[in-house]
N, C-alpha and C positions, 0 to 999 in steps of 0.2 A: 239617203244615207245607206240604206240596205243595198241598193244597186251598185254603189261604188265601193262597197266593203271588199277587202281582200278575201275574206272567207265568207261565203254566202251559203250557209247550210240550211237544213230543214228547220231548225229551231227558229231561225230568223223569219222564215216564211210563215211559221205558225203565229208569229206576232202580227202578221198582216190580216189574219182571219177576222178579228173584231172590226177592223176598218173596212174590209171587203163586204161585210154584212151591211154596212151603212151606205154603200155605193148605190147609185141608180142601177137599174136592171142590166143594161148592156155592159156596163163596166164591171158589175158583179160577176157576170158570166165569164168575162175576160180574166178576172182575178181567180175565179173558180177553176178555169182551165189551167192557169199557171200553177195553182196549188195542187191540182190533180197530177200534173207532170212532176211535181216535186216528190210525191209519195214513192214512186218506184225507183227513184235515183239512189237513195241511200240504203234501203234494205236489200234491194234486188240487184241494182246495176252498179253498186259502188266499187266492187272489185274490178269490174270491166272498165270503169271510169279511171281507176288508178292505173290500169294497164293501157290506158289511152286508146281504147277501142272506139269505133265509129258511132255505134248506136247510142251508148250513154252520153257521148259528147254532143250528139245531135239533140237528144232529149234535154240535156242541160242547157244548151244554147237556145233551143226553142223556148224553154221555160224563162230564161233570162230575157229573151226578146219580147215575150208576152208581158213580162213585168215592166220592161222599159217602155213598151207601147202604152201600158196602163198608166205609168207615171206621166208620160207625155200627154195623154188624154186628160188626166186630172189637172195637170199644170195648165193645159190649154183652157180648160173650163175656169180655172181660177184667174187666168189672165184676162178673160173677157170682162168687160164692164158689167156690173150687176144690173139685172133687169132686161138685158138685151137678149132676146130669143132669136134663133136663126130666121124666123119669119119676119122680123123687123128690118131685115136688110134688103127689102124690096126696093127696086128703083122707082123714082118718082114719075117715070114716063108711062 
């Protein structure tokens, strides 16, 4: 819901912090990187973002891309059948 929202500002990302703390370590660091990119956007780079300068747009798109990757990773894990670990996919030969 957050990724598809028309307005995706810093207060929405703050709502993800409690959920990020519950993620496994690799996904936690991906969420932490996305959250860290959010911090300079609004207090520091907001005026440049409104003026459509390149750097804030790149930071914003990188943040959104990281969050989209995190969503895909979490959905991928949820779609896998329970109890199947990557090591159980060995061939029988």
